[in-house]
BARO-438597 format. One record per residue (C-alpha): residue in one letter; x, y, z. Coordinates in steps of 0.001 Angstrom, whole numbers, padded with zeros to 6 digits, always signed. Layout:
AXYZ ...
This chain:
M-158827+157579+311512 S-160289+153996+311329 T-159439+154316+307389 V-155542+155663+307971 D-155364+152362+310473 D-156679+149763+307658 F-154383+151434+305520 E-151140+150847+307056 R-152686+147339+307860 M-152714+146673+303909 L-149561+148035+303697 Y-148044+145554+306030 Q-149588+142656+305189 G-148606+143157+301961 A-144731+143870+302478 A-144087+139872+303958 Q-145215+139473+300132 L-142630+141744+297935 P-139662+139689+297250 P-136893+139872+299408 D-134157+142195+298467 V-131000+140852+295955 P-127979+142496+296319 A-126341+143784+293420 E-124216+141051+291626 E-120525+141994+290606 P-119315+141624+287378 P-117164+138406+286119 K-113863+138963+286154 P-111979+136329+283910 W-109316+137180+283303 K-108441+138226+287670 K-107077+135120+288761 P-104651+134283+285711 M-102765+137439+285736 D-102660+137066+289460 R-100942+133628+289021 V-098875+135000+285931 C-097615+138222+287734 W-097149+136645+291591 G-095173+133518+289384 L-093058+136263+287250 G-092546+137589+291179 L-091706+134666+293203 I-089185+133617+290109 T-087159+136902+289903 F-087061+137861+294032 S-086254+135534+296687 L-084999+134899+300254 Q-081545+134180+300791 F-082454+132218+304247 L-083776+128946+304947 H-083578+127174+301452 L-085813+129891+299734 D-083657+130468+297119 T-084612+127949+296147 I-088168+126776+297106 L-090026+130112+295881 P-089023+130583+292578 A-090131+126968+292080 V-093648+127760+293056 G-093546+131225+291414 T-092941+128482+288281 V-095879+126618+288427 L-097970+130300+289188 L-096708+130764+286171 W-097581+127723+283963 L-100851+127668+285770 G-101270+131108+284649 M-100525+130373+281061 R-102490+127203+280842 S-105156+129581+281578 L-104783+130940+278865 R-103408+128470+276120 R-106636+127951+273745 E-107839+132287+273634 N-104552+132601+270678 G-102146+131743+269213 G-099548+134368+271376 F-100804+132387+274725 R-100646+129011+273273 F-096627+129322+272277 A-096025+130975+275283 F-097583+128030+277296 R-094918+125474+275350 C-091936+127878+276409 A-093468+127807+279997 T-093270+124693+279983 V-090466+123700+278597 Y-089250+126029+281560 T-090502+124737+285039 V-089129+121547+283604 L-085740+122562+282920 R-086106+124815+285939 F-086969+121765+288298 A-084442+119557+286539 N-082360+122184+287685 I-082814+120997+291612 I-082683+116983+290889 L-079393+118082+289500 L-078173+120092+292053 S-078957+117863+295288 T-076456+115282+293137 P-073401+114730+291952 L-074436+114407+288518 N-074877+118957+288295 K-071001+119117+289176 W-069204+115965+286448 L-071480+118021+283796 A-069969+120762+284053 E-066553+119355+285279 R-067049+117148+280855 I-068051+120091+279446 G-065105+121837+281025 G-064133+125834+280746 E-065536+129107+283073 W-067232+132662+282748 N-065407+135282+284265 S-067237+138386+285753 N-067166+141186+287522 T-067983+138727+290507 G-066281+136125+290315 T-065068+132736+287723 M-068705+130404+287044 P-068031+127027+285269 M-069412+127154+281715 F-072072+124445+281844 Y-073976+126653+284827 V-073171+129708+282947 C-075066+127564+279349 R-077770+126478+282328 A-078941+129861+282387 V-078460+131718+279948 V-080737+129215+277832 V-083835+128983+281026 Q-083817+132451+280973 L-084675+132972+277704 L-087439+130591+277674 L-088411+132378+280317 V-088070+135887+278065 L-090075+134015+275076 A-092941+132927+277945 V-093699+136755+279077 G-092787+137859+274916 G-095713+134845+273938 L-098256+136526+276850 W-097291+140473+275433 Q-098500+138725+271532 G-101138+137422+272768 L-102478+139702+275270 K-102592+142473+272023 R-104776+139978+269928 V-107160+140409+273045 F-107175+144151+272445 R-107575+143123+269381 S-110818+140421+269647 A-112645+143263+271858 G-112357+146482+269297 H-109893+148133+271611 E-106627+150133+270456 P-104111+147323+272820 K-102957+149032+275225 T-099613+146525+275482 G-097012+148297+276454 C-095770+147671+279745 A-096061+144036+278914 G-093899+144773+276256 A-091480+147036+278619 L-091541+143543+280666 V-090340+141492+278179 F-087192+144268+278149 L-086913+143321+281751 E-086193+140170+281810 A-083775+140065+278454 L-082405+142442+280153 L-081670+140739+282972 L-079453+138234+281352 P-076413+140416+279900 L-076703+142112+283496 A-076090+138338+285466 L-072875+137555+282690 I-070957+140462+282968 G-072056+140451+286767 V-073085+143915+287709 S-074574+144117+291144 G-074227+146796+294034 W-077881+148492+294774 L-077506+152431+292534 V-077521+150176+290007 V-079537+146679+290434 G-082249+149368+293324 P-084017+152059+290444 L-083876+148074+288049 L-086188+146508+290583 L-088200+149815+291002 I-088338+149812+287253 W-089645+145941+287391 I-091868+146442+289674 L-093448+149174+288380 V-093905+147289+284857 V-095089+143718+286811 R-097737+146029+288442 N-099258+147665+285339 T-099219+144364+283383 Y-101480+142906+286367 K-104078+146046+285969 L-104414+144744+282151 S-106974+142432+283725 H-109279+144677+285065 V-108998+146432+281614 L-110273+143620+279811 D-112311+142900+282168 Q-113962+146502+281868 A-114010+146279+278221 G-116325+142579+278255 Y-114256+140715+276338 A-115537+136894+277527 L-112009+134498+278277 T-113345+131672+278914 P-110438+129378+280458 A-109346+126259+278600 P-110678+123240+280459 A-108197+120612+282741 R-108475+117170+282642 V-106666+118069+286067 S-106633+120709+288883 D-105541+123266+289611 G-104291+122124+292313 R-103625+118904+291459 A-101547+119827+288835 A-099230+122356+291708 A-098396+119166+293159 C-097238+117226+290084 W-094682+119506+289508 L-093628+120030+293398 V-093855+117369+295264 P-092238+114539+293339 V-089048+117643+293022 L-088847+119092+296389 T-089351+115532+297281 A-086080+114505+296063 A-084407+117411+296727 V-084727+116091+300203 V-084266+112427+300256 L-080737+112573+296975 P-079227+114746+299651 F-078735+111782+302558 C-078076+108952+299100 F-074515+111301+298987 A-074041+111892+301974 R-071086+110190+301283 L-067986+109836+298545 P-066927+106022+297859 V-063970+104803+298698 K-061479+103485+296275 A-060595+100103+296464 E-059341+098133+299809 T-055849+096475+299038 P-054127+094446+302159 V-051253+096481+303824 Y-048114+094949+305158 G-045693+095686+307517 P-042098+096729+306535 S-039469+094853+305858 D-035779+094833+306212 G-035056+095754+302740 Q-034519+100267+304203 A-032817+098688+307930 A-029989+101195+307454 L-031606+103767+305941 R-034421+103386+308842 S-031610+103475+311294 Q-029403+106620+310047 L-033751+108620+310147 M-033899+107429+313466 E-030298+108934+314907 M-031165+112320+312914 G-034745+112603+314973 F-037525+111493+312907 P-040187+109923+315268 E-039624+106716+315237 D-043977+105708+315560 L-044472+107762+312058 L-041105+106407+310655 A-042654+102078+311745 G-046135+102689+309587 L-043781+103478+306464 S-043661+101425+304146 D-039658+100404+302325 G-041376+102742+299482 D-042321+105278+301200 V-039029+105092+303605 S-036842+105258+299855 R-038133+108547+298966 F-035983+109758+301412 Q-032600+108494+300125 G-029425+110468+301151 A-031233+112786+303505 Y-028643+115161+305214 G-031123+116400+308318 V-034570+116024+310420 A-037162+118963+310814 V-040284+117609+312894 K-042892+119906+312291 G-046242+120551+313814 L-047899+119288+317481 D-047183+115476+318847 Y-049725+113206+317681 T-050985+112130+321827 S-051164+115870+322320 G-053739+118615+321367 N-057744+118549+321799 Y-059535+118600+318622 P-062846+118042+317406 D-065272+115745+315539 G-064136+114726+311377 I-060097+117120+312201 P-056966+114872+311850 H-053835+115290+314263 V-051182+116516+311583 V-047645+116239+312087 T-045085+116909+309303 V-041460+115476+308979 E-039177+117737+306571 V-036448+115831+304774 P-033691+117756+302725 V-031986+114852+300418 R-029202+115155+297674 D-030680+114863+294218 G-028262+114122+291510 H-030057+116864+289018 Y-031046+119851+291338 G-028392+119045+293032 W-030666+118813+296772 R-034201+118920+297538 V-036113+119139+300414 V-038774+116052+300924 Y-041796+116496+302750 L-044259+113711+304922 A-047084+114392+306183 R-049357+111861+308297 L-052446+112545+309698 T-054760+110526+311998 W-058354+110726+313139 D-059643+109975+315859 E-061876+106438+316301 G-065632+107350+316287 V-065400+109954+314043 D-068289+110775+312210 Y-068043+108983+308426 R-069286+111749+305885 M-066835+113575+303601 E-062967+115008+304523 G-061544+117540+302236 F-058126+119528+302806 R-055859+121520+300293 L-052593+122146+300505 R-050859+125396+300158 P-048207+126870+300110 D-047002+130620+301424 I-043889+131003+299463 Q-041638+133982+300456 G-039624+135989+298064 V-038824+132118+296813 V-040193+130318+293836 A-040235+126839+294909 F-041294+123839+291730 L-043750+120904+293408 D-043727+117403+292624 G-047600+116519+292413 P-048430+115125+295972 A-049221+111802+296310 G-051492+110502+300186 R-053252+107210+300741 L-055915+106210+304187 E-055178+103026+306322 W-057341+101697+308385 E-058265+098342+310452 A-061458+096818+309597 D-062471+092975+309858 G-059267+091901+311168 A-056966+093418+308189 F-055322+096029+307197 H-056071+097862+304214 T-055355+101188+301953 A-057334+103148+299563 A-055166+106028+297799 L-056185+109575+297988 D-057086+111747+294991 I-055125+114990+295257 R-054921+117818+292289 P-054280+120784+291607 A-056162+124082+291147 G-054345+127214+290784 W-050889+128085+291144 M-048854+125237+293540 E-052455+125260+295206 Y-054260+121739+295854 L-056836+120040+296653 C-058348+116558+297955 D-062022+115246+298192 F-062316+111736+300581 S-065013+109922+303204 L-063602+108122+305833 P-063967+104284+305002 E-065576+102618+308347 A-062692+101882+310513 E-061665+099627+313483 G-060408+102003+315151 P-058624+105623+314310 V-057704+106284+310994 T-054070+107469+308727 G-053400+109707+305817 Y-050424+109205+304743 V-049413+112834+302161 C-045926+113366+300654 W-044594+115864+298348 S-040874+117727+297227 A-039812+121448+297103 V-037075+122892+294692 P-036176+126446+294561 T-035128+128724+292409 Y-031856+128729+293237 P-031297+125698+294776 E-027227+127479+296624 K-029615+130008+298287 T-031127+129198+301407 S-034593+130088+301905 V-038119+129856+303955 Y-040685+127855+302995 N-044529+128064+304343 Y-046898+125312+304000 G-049593+124711+305439 F-053201+122509+305614 D-056598+123785+305381 F-059474+120839+306470 V-062402+120305+306090 H-065742+117688+307590 R-068662+118102+306874 T-071445+117796+310152 A-074484+117651+309014 A-076221+114741+307576 W-078080+116435+304758 Q-076970+119215+302513 W-078186+120802+300092 P-077246+121781+296688 Y-074709+119206+297362 T-071522+119976+298042 L-068136+118910+298086 P-066013+119878+300858 T-063352+121845+298669 D-065687+123702+297334 V-066075+125222+300936 L-062820+125775+301353 T-062489+127566+297942 E-065094+129286+298413 G-063595+130816+302368 G-065998+131589+304717 S-067721+129761+307181 R-070669+127568+305924 V-073428+125241+307602 G-073166+122046+308330 W-069231+121934+307776 R-066597+122682+310014 Q-062718+124001+309086 F-059140+124230+310879 H-056021+125974+309239 E-052581+125233+310404 R-049876+126148+309178 F-046252+125031+310063 T-042269+127023+308990 G-040424+124957+306602 R-037270+126294+305775 L-035730+125206+302130 A-031423+124749+302409 P-028130+122886+300588 E-025683+120680+302680 G-023631+121959+305767 L-026753+125267+306266 Y-029423+123191+306715 E-030151+123118+310864 S-033580+120337+311983 G-036299+122105+313924 G-038202+120192+316492 Y-042191+119993+317464 G-044088+122967+318235 D-043407+125420+315369 S-046904+125320+313867 D-049436+127987+314226 K-053084+126329+314563 E-056886+128168+314326 S-059267+127369+315753 P-062294+125573+314567 A-065335+126997+312164 H-068299+125522+313621 
């Protein structure tokens, strides 16, 4: 027994001298990191969430991931170098677009280039379409370079290229372009296509495992700037600009100001005639002689809307009173002149305002002369005025974007236009209305004009809308009947 005990003691003492157990080392996976970034980048670029501006943030992150993945591969062969160059230009254009969307320059370029693209989902400025085509083509070329680079790697490793999934990805990215131009929508078409896209990207990612097992050594291209700093250099300036720039363009410039002088006695007789017909005295007192001369030959007056002192209007929504005055006309025989007074209460925030003048003509086509308008306010002890830029949009519709001046008291606006029916010998119903929109948010991205909110329809966060309708009457002299206050149809504001 002693011999056995001595043997066990010797084994126990020798065990302390044995080398420690070394865990099996995992084989290197040099392809995993760059292919991870490329595939995740493509996923974030393609899929986005439509809230909290994630539809911009996620594609921006995906763009940087795609660029980082291509950067690691760029020294391996010509295909990867081509993909990296395309990814670099793609990143520059994508981020330049984010900055453009933060400023009025984006809409200015769209107006200068002109033209529209019609699809199943509506119309779009040609500038936006051309930009989207160029950006998507760069992505297709970048993925195509990746495909060719992977084929060369397989051949260099002595294997038959198994890169059909990467080639299919190029085809799918190219297919997205005509589908977007046509305006294809609906899950019956888009759903299966996205499922195929996910499967193709998943199989493309698996190529990294195949290459790691094939023993092809990949040495990531050296970089002077680390991946984290490079990503920050791309994302931080662009996202900061997207946050800061909208505050710089929260207001529209006010036109050149000129003093407004009180009316003279040049139209005293016409003023007295209009007041006898029922023209509101307070409204008439604010009109210049040039404004009053529009009503020369009047044979009736009808006041539409609510009294200035009544109603509870929310911030940014004006009090509206319109006056309908049929007048004799040497060419048509007669026409109807409309004057709308818009009054914004003191204390309104001075961001962006907009309105749309939209006639709703029932059974008659009326010819309108383009509306003209102006703002009037008091500041620094003097009265000032600024012209409103009212532009035509569609069939007999007119749009106007502006910001209210910082005034000492209420701001008043005047909009004047006239209507003539196709058959002047008949009496016609002439309905018209104002659609108002007021920007309530201090920050808004992308840069949006008030009338864009009106024309796109629906409610929008950060904007308040208000709709007011009036019933007018086009009738020749002897058949015209004047109305009074209270015949407007208001809709509650949308917050």
